[in-house]
C-alpha positions as CSV (number, residue, x, y, z in Angstrom):
1,M,-93.9,171.6,-43.1
2,T,-90.9,170.1,-41.4
3,D,-90.1,169.8,-37.7
4,D,-86.4,170.4,-37.9
5,G,-86.4,173.3,-35.5
6,L,-84.6,175.7,-37.8
7,P,-85.3,179.0,-36.0
8,E,-84.1,177.6,-32.7
9,D,-80.9,176.3,-34.3
10,L,-80.3,179.6,-36.0
11,R,-80.7,181.4,-32.8
12,A,-78.2,179.1,-31.0
13,E,-75.8,179.5,-33.9
14,N,-75.8,183.3,-34.1
15,A,-76.1,184.2,-30.4
16,I,-73.0,185.3,-28.5
17,R,-72.9,182.9,-25.5
18,V,-72.8,185.0,-22.3
19,G,-70.1,183.8,-19.8
20,Q,-68.6,181.2,-22.2
21,E,-65.5,181.1,-24.3
22,P,-65.9,181.7,-28.0
23,R,-66.7,178.6,-30.1
24,N,-65.0,179.9,-33.3
25,R,-62.9,182.7,-34.7
26,A,-66.0,184.7,-35.7
27,E,-67.5,184.7,-32.3
28,A,-64.1,185.6,-30.8
29,M,-64.0,188.6,-33.1
30,R,-67.5,189.7,-32.1
31,K,-66.6,189.6,-28.4
32,L,-63.3,191.4,-29.1
33,V,-65.3,194.1,-31.0
34,W,-67.5,194.5,-28.0
35,I,-64.4,195.1,-25.8
36,M,-62.4,197.4,-28.1
37,P,-64.6,200.6,-27.9
38,W,-63.9,200.7,-24.1
39,L,-60.2,201.5,-24.9
40,I,-61.2,205.1,-25.6
41,F,-59.6,206.2,-22.3
42,L,-56.2,205.2,-23.8
43,G,-56.5,208.2,-26.1
44,S,-54.9,210.6,-23.7
45,P,-51.8,208.5,-23.0
46,V,-51.3,207.9,-26.7
47,Q,-51.6,211.6,-27.5
48,D,-49.1,212.3,-24.7
49,L,-46.6,209.9,-26.1
50,T,-46.9,211.3,-29.6
51,S,-46.8,215.0,-28.6
52,G,-43.0,215.0,-28.1
53,H,-43.2,216.2,-24.5
54,H,-40.9,213.5,-23.3
55,G,-37.4,212.3,-24.2
56,T,-36.6,209.4,-26.4
57,A,-36.0,207.0,-23.5
58,A,-39.1,208.1,-21.6
59,T,-41.3,207.8,-24.8
60,A,-40.0,204.3,-25.6
61,A,-40.5,203.2,-22.0
62,G,-44.0,204.7,-22.1
63,W,-44.9,202.8,-25.2
64,V,-43.7,199.5,-23.8
65,A,-45.5,200.1,-20.5
66,L,-48.7,201.1,-22.3
67,A,-48.6,198.0,-24.5
68,T,-48.0,195.8,-21.5
69,F,-50.9,197.4,-19.6
70,T,-53.3,197.0,-22.6
71,A,-52.2,193.4,-23.2
72,V,-52.7,192.4,-19.5
73,Y,-56.1,194.2,-19.4
74,L,-57.4,192.5,-22.6
75,T,-56.1,189.1,-21.5
76,L,-57.9,189.3,-18.2
77,V,-61.2,190.6,-19.5
78,F,-61.2,188.3,-22.5
79,R,-60.3,185.2,-20.5
80,N,-62.9,186.1,-17.9
81,M,-65.6,185.5,-20.6
82,G,-64.9,181.8,-20.8
83,R,-62.0,180.1,-18.9
84,P,-60.9,182.6,-16.2
85,F,-57.5,182.4,-14.6
86,S,-57.0,181.1,-11.1
87,G,-57.4,183.5,-8.2
88,G,-53.7,183.9,-7.7
89,I,-53.0,184.8,-11.3
90,V,-55.9,187.2,-11.4
91,G,-54.7,188.9,-8.2
92,A,-51.1,189.2,-9.6
93,F,-52.4,190.8,-12.9
94,V,-54.6,193.2,-11.0
95,V,-51.7,194.3,-8.9
96,L,-49.5,194.7,-12.0
97,L,-52.2,196.9,-13.6
98,G,-52.5,199.0,-10.5
99,A,-48.7,199.4,-10.2
100,L,-48.4,200.4,-13.9
101,A,-51.2,203.0,-13.5
102,V,-49.6,204.5,-10.5
103,V,-46.0,204.6,-11.9
104,L,-47.0,205.9,-15.3
105,S,-49.3,208.6,-13.9
106,L,-46.6,209.8,-11.5
107,T,-43.8,209.8,-14.0
108,L,-45.4,210.9,-17.2
109,G,-48.2,213.2,-16.0
110,S,-51.9,213.7,-15.5
111,A,-52.7,212.4,-19.0
112,W,-52.2,208.9,-17.7
113,V,-54.7,208.9,-14.9
114,G,-57.3,207.4,-17.2
115,L,-55.5,204.0,-16.8
116,F,-57.2,203.8,-13.4
117,V,-60.5,203.3,-15.3
118,Y,-59.3,199.9,-16.6
119,V,-57.9,198.9,-13.2
120,S,-61.4,199.5,-11.7
121,V,-63.1,197.6,-14.5
122,T,-60.7,194.7,-14.1
123,C,-61.3,194.7,-10.3
124,G,-65.1,194.6,-10.7
125,A,-65.1,192.0,-13.5
126,T,-62.5,189.5,-12.2
127,L,-62.2,189.7,-8.4
128,P,-64.5,188.0,-6.0
129,Q,-67.4,190.1,-4.9
130,R,-66.2,190.8,-1.4
131,I,-62.7,191.7,-2.5
132,A,-63.9,193.7,-5.4
133,Y,-65.7,196.2,-3.2
134,W,-62.5,197.1,-1.4
135,A,-60.4,197.0,-4.5
136,V,-62.6,199.4,-6.5
137,G,-62.7,201.8,-3.5
138,A,-58.9,201.6,-3.0
139,N,-58.3,202.2,-6.8
140,T,-60.7,205.2,-6.8
141,L,-58.9,206.7,-3.8
142,A,-55.5,206.1,-5.4
143,M,-56.7,207.8,-8.6
144,F,-58.0,210.8,-6.6
145,L,-54.7,211.2,-4.7
146,I,-52.6,210.9,-7.8
147,A,-54.8,213.4,-9.7
148,L,-54.2,215.9,-6.9
149,R,-50.4,215.2,-7.1
150,T,-50.2,215.6,-10.9
151,G,-52.5,218.6,-11.1
152,S,-55.2,216.9,-13.1
153,D,-58.4,219.0,-13.5
154,D,-60.6,216.2,-14.9
155,W,-62.4,215.2,-11.7
156,S,-65.2,213.5,-13.6
157,L,-62.9,210.6,-14.0
158,V,-63.1,209.9,-10.3
159,L,-66.8,209.3,-10.6
160,V,-66.3,207.2,-13.8
161,V,-63.7,205.0,-12.1
162,L,-66.0,204.4,-9.1
163,L,-69.2,203.8,-11.1
164,L,-67.6,201.6,-13.8
165,G,-66.0,199.4,-11.1
166,F,-69.3,198.8,-9.3
167,A,-71.2,198.5,-12.7
168,M,-68.8,195.7,-13.7
169,M,-69.5,193.9,-10.4
170,G,-73.2,194.0,-11.3
171,V,-72.5,192.7,-14.9
172,K,-70.4,189.9,-13.4
173,Q,-73.2,188.9,-11.1
174,L,-75.7,189.0,-14.1
175,V,-73.4,186.8,-16.2
176,R,-73.0,184.4,-13.3
177,T,-76.8,184.2,-12.9
178,T,-77.2,183.6,-16.7
179,V,-74.7,180.8,-16.6
180,E,-76.4,179.2,-13.6
181,L,-79.8,179.4,-15.3
182,R,-78.3,177.8,-18.5
183,R,-76.9,175.0,-16.5
184,A,-80.2,174.6,-14.6
185,R,-82.2,174.5,-17.8
186,A,-79.8,171.8,-19.2
187,T,-80.3,169.8,-16.0
188,V,-84.0,170.1,-16.2
189,A,-84.0,168.9,-19.8
190,Q,-81.8,166.0,-18.9
191,L,-84.1,165.0,-16.0
192,A,-87.1,165.3,-18.3
193,A,-85.4,163.1,-20.9
194,N,-84.6,160.5,-18.2
195,E,-88.1,160.6,-16.9
196,E,-89.4,160.1,-20.4
197,R,-87.1,157.1,-20.9
198,L,-88.3,155.6,-17.7
199,R,-91.9,156.1,-18.7
200,L,-91.3,154.5,-22.1
201,A,-89.5,151.5,-20.4
202,R,-92.3,151.1,-17.9
203,D,-95.1,151.3,-20.6
204,L,-93.3,148.8,-22.8
205,H,-92.8,146.5,-19.9
206,D,-96.5,146.7,-19.0
207,L,-97.5,146.2,-22.7
208,L,-95.2,143.4,-23.6
209,G,-94.3,141.7,-20.4
210,H,-97.5,139.7,-20.1
211,S,-97.7,139.0,-23.8
212,L,-94.2,137.8,-24.2
213,S,-94.4,135.6,-21.1
214,L,-97.6,134.0,-22.5
215,I,-96.0,133.5,-25.9
216,T,-93.0,131.8,-24.2
217,L,-95.2,129.5,-22.2
218,K,-97.3,128.5,-25.1
219,S,-94.3,127.9,-27.3
220,E,-92.9,125.5,-24.7
221,L,-96.2,123.8,-24.5
222,A,-96.4,123.5,-28.2
223,G,-92.9,122.0,-28.3
224,R,-93.8,119.4,-25.8
225,M,-97.1,118.5,-27.5
226,L,-95.8,118.4,-31.0
227,P,-94.6,114.8,-31.2
228,D,-97.7,113.1,-29.7
229,H,-100.5,115.7,-29.9
230,P,-100.2,117.7,-33.1
231,E,-103.8,119.0,-32.8
232,K,-103.2,120.5,-29.4
233,A,-99.8,121.9,-30.5
234,A,-101.6,123.6,-33.5
235,Q,-104.1,125.1,-31.0
236,Q,-101.2,126.5,-29.0
237,V,-99.6,127.9,-32.1
238,A,-102.9,129.6,-33.0
239,D,-103.0,131.1,-29.5
240,I,-99.5,132.4,-29.9
241,E,-100.5,134.1,-33.2
242,Q,-103.5,135.7,-31.5
243,V,-101.4,137.0,-28.6
244,S,-98.7,138.3,-30.8
245,R,-101.1,140.2,-33.0
246,Q,-102.7,141.8,-30.0
247,A,-99.3,142.8,-28.6
248,L,-98.5,144.4,-32.0
249,V,-101.8,146.4,-31.8
250,D,-101.0,147.5,-28.3
251,V,-97.5,148.6,-29.3
252,R,-98.7,150.5,-32.3
253,A,-101.3,152.3,-30.1
254,A,-98.6,153.2,-27.6
255,V,-96.3,154.5,-30.3
256,S,-99.1,156.6,-31.8
257,G,-99.6,158.2,-28.3
258,Y,-95.9,159.0,-28.0
259,R,-95.9,160.6,-31.5
260,R,-99.0,162.6,-31.0
261,T,-98.6,166.3,-31.6
262,R,-100.0,168.5,-28.8
263,L,-101.4,171.9,-29.3
264,P,-100.0,173.5,-26.1
265,D,-96.6,172.3,-27.1
266,E,-96.9,173.8,-30.6
267,L,-98.1,177.1,-29.2
268,A,-95.0,177.3,-26.9
269,G,-92.8,176.3,-29.8
270,A,-94.4,178.9,-32.1
271,Q,-93.7,181.6,-29.5
272,V,-90.0,180.6,-29.4
273,A,-89.7,180.2,-33.2
274,L,-91.3,183.6,-34.0
275,K,-89.2,185.4,-31.4
276,A,-86.0,183.8,-32.7
277,A,-86.8,184.9,-36.2
278,G,-87.3,188.5,-35.0
279,V,-91.1,188.5,-35.5
280,V,-93.3,190.2,-32.9
281,A,-95.7,187.5,-31.8
282,E,-99.0,187.4,-30.0
283,V,-99.6,183.8,-29.0
284,P,-102.2,182.5,-26.5
285,A,-100.6,180.8,-23.5
286,E,-103.2,178.3,-22.2
287,P,-105.7,177.0,-24.8
288,D,-109.1,175.8,-23.8
289,L,-109.2,172.2,-25.1
290,R,-112.3,171.0,-23.3
291,D,-114.3,168.5,-25.4
292,V,-111.8,168.7,-28.2
293,P,-111.1,165.2,-29.7
294,E,-107.5,164.1,-29.9
295,E,-107.7,163.9,-33.7
296,S,-108.9,167.5,-33.9
297,E,-106.3,168.8,-31.5
298,T,-103.5,167.0,-33.5
299,A,-104.8,168.5,-36.7
300,L,-104.8,172.0,-35.3
301,A,-101.3,171.5,-33.9
302,W,-100.1,170.6,-37.4
303,A,-101.9,173.6,-38.8
304,L,-100.1,175.9,-36.4
305,R,-96.8,174.3,-37.1
306,E,-97.3,174.7,-40.9
307,A,-98.4,178.3,-40.5
308,V,-95.5,179.4,-38.3
309,T,-93.0,177.7,-40.6
310,N,-94.4,179.7,-43.5
311,V,-94.2,182.9,-41.5
312,V,-90.6,182.3,-40.4
313,R,-89.2,181.0,-43.7
314,H,-91.2,182.7,-46.5
315,S,-93.3,185.7,-45.5
316,G,-90.7,188.2,-44.3
317,A,-93.2,189.4,-41.7
318,G,-92.5,191.5,-38.8
319,R,-95.6,190.7,-36.8
320,C,-97.7,187.6,-36.3
321,T,-100.9,187.1,-34.3
322,V,-102.2,183.7,-33.3
323,E,-105.7,183.3,-32.0
324,L,-107.6,180.3,-30.7
325,L,-111.4,180.8,-30.4
326,R,-114.5,178.7,-29.9
327,R,-117.3,179.5,-32.4
328,Q,-120.8,178.3,-32.9
329,T,-121.7,177.5,-36.5
330,L,-124.6,175.9,-38.3
331,D,-122.8,172.6,-38.2
332,G,-122.1,172.8,-34.5
333,A,-119.4,174.2,-32.2
334,V,-115.9,174.5,-33.7
335,L,-112.4,175.4,-32.4
336,E,-110.9,178.0,-34.7
337,L,-107.2,178.6,-35.1
338,S,-106.2,181.9,-36.8
339,V,-102.6,182.8,-37.8
340,E,-102.2,186.2,-39.4
341,D,-99.0,188.1,-40.3
342,N,-98.1,191.3,-42.1
343,G,-95.8,189.6,-44.6
344,S,-95.9,188.8,-48.3
345,G,-97.4,185.3,-47.8
346,G,-94.6,183.5,-49.8
347,S,-94.4,183.2,-53.5
348,G,-98.0,183.0,-54.1
349,K,-97.7,180.3,-56.8
350,G,-100.4,178.0,-55.6
351,P,-101.2,176.4,-52.2
352,G,-98.0,174.3,-52.0
353,N,-97.6,170.7,-50.7
354,G,-97.7,171.8,-47.1
355,L,-101.1,173.4,-47.3
356,T,-102.5,170.6,-49.5
357,G,-101.4,168.0,-47.0
358,L,-102.7,170.1,-44.1
359,T,-106.1,170.4,-45.9
360,E,-106.3,166.6,-46.2
361,R,-105.4,166.2,-42.5
362,L,-108.0,168.6,-41.3
363,E,-110.7,167.0,-43.5
364,K,-110.0,163.6,-41.9
365,A,-110.7,165.3,-38.6
366,G,-113.9,166.8,-39.9
367,G,-112.4,170.3,-40.1
368,T,-111.7,172.9,-42.8
369,L,-108.8,175.2,-43.9
370,E,-108.8,178.7,-45.3
371,A,-105.6,180.4,-46.4
372,G,-105.0,183.5,-48.5
373,R,-103.8,187.0,-48.7
374,V,-105.5,189.8,-46.7
375,R,-105.1,193.5,-47.0
376,K,-102.1,193.7,-44.7
377,G,-100.5,190.3,-45.1
378,F,-101.5,186.6,-45.1
379,R,-104.0,184.7,-43.0
380,L,-104.5,181.0,-42.3
381,V,-107.7,179.8,-40.5
382,A,-108.2,176.2,-39.5
383,R,-111.4,174.9,-37.9
384,V,-112.1,171.6,-36.2
385,P,-115.3,170.3,-34.5
386,V,-115.4,170.5,-30.7
387,D,-117.9,167.7,-30.1
388,A,-116.4,164.3,-30.7
389,R,-119.6,163.0,-32.1
390,S,-119.5,165.6,-35.0
391,T,-116.4,164.0,-36.4
392,V,-118.1,160.7,-37.0
393,G,-118.9,160.4,-40.7
394,S,-118.4,164.1,-41.4
395,G,-115.2,164.2,-43.4
396,A,-113.3,161.0,-44.2
């Protein structure tokens, strides 16, 4: 089992980032593919231009105007996903789209009133909320009046223009909220990292400050005593050795505490990893760890990490259930971790290095490991003693 965080990395790599510009050409194409189906309302103008109802000059002008309209619309919507234009440029482009929709509908006929759909979408997606309300309403009214003038009988477009405009306002607000939540999460993570660095600095100061000061003082004393009192200097050197050894023990204990794997953290990580891999997961949120020794908790945390890694990478499972139960056995109370999935369970060519190492880790904590296929998948069960006294002399 490794702790490289592969599922989380894959999710971040494959996800389309909402409200942010594309990171590469592939992501740009995915966003463009999401936009292109909405160009269906351009079918009527294209059909009108290819039907031969207009003269050569009118048809050529229509194609140029339609291409300009489509390019401006796509530019506004696509740029709005990452680095939007300034307010003045957005307003000018929206006015240009509205003007083109009005002129083309009045000059070329009712087949062009569908352009007002894109004007409404652009207003809702790019304009400020207060201005967008009025812009969508004005655009809908203009479309209604022009439809009356041109004799259009497709009145459902009026409702489409109105609803799509307000729907895009809601989508814009949702995207803005998502971006703000992403920034808040990044800020919280940065603050947590800063707090952890401060705690580490404080702990190291408390651990080493006194010891290093004492070593410095005794070194100075030994230096002054060395010419005339070698016996006393030797005693100071011996004291320095003792203090430095104790400082080394304290640092190792502190580092072990920092590196300790916690079961609640692994449960939360398992939920994220399984979800990112597309596995339907049932994971307990708040484990009951009363009277559970640190060594036993760490062993269970490693067992959970190994099991989830196997589910994500090797099993091909679609569902995984994690249970954490207290049981009473003949040897005393135990905390039992069960991870069961409906996958293949891997290659099946022996237990593998991960399970072998996990078995050894659990045995050192006085626990046991069971892993194997069940009727509908694969199941791993790890048990550790609850009472700290039961680990003494039971496994190592």
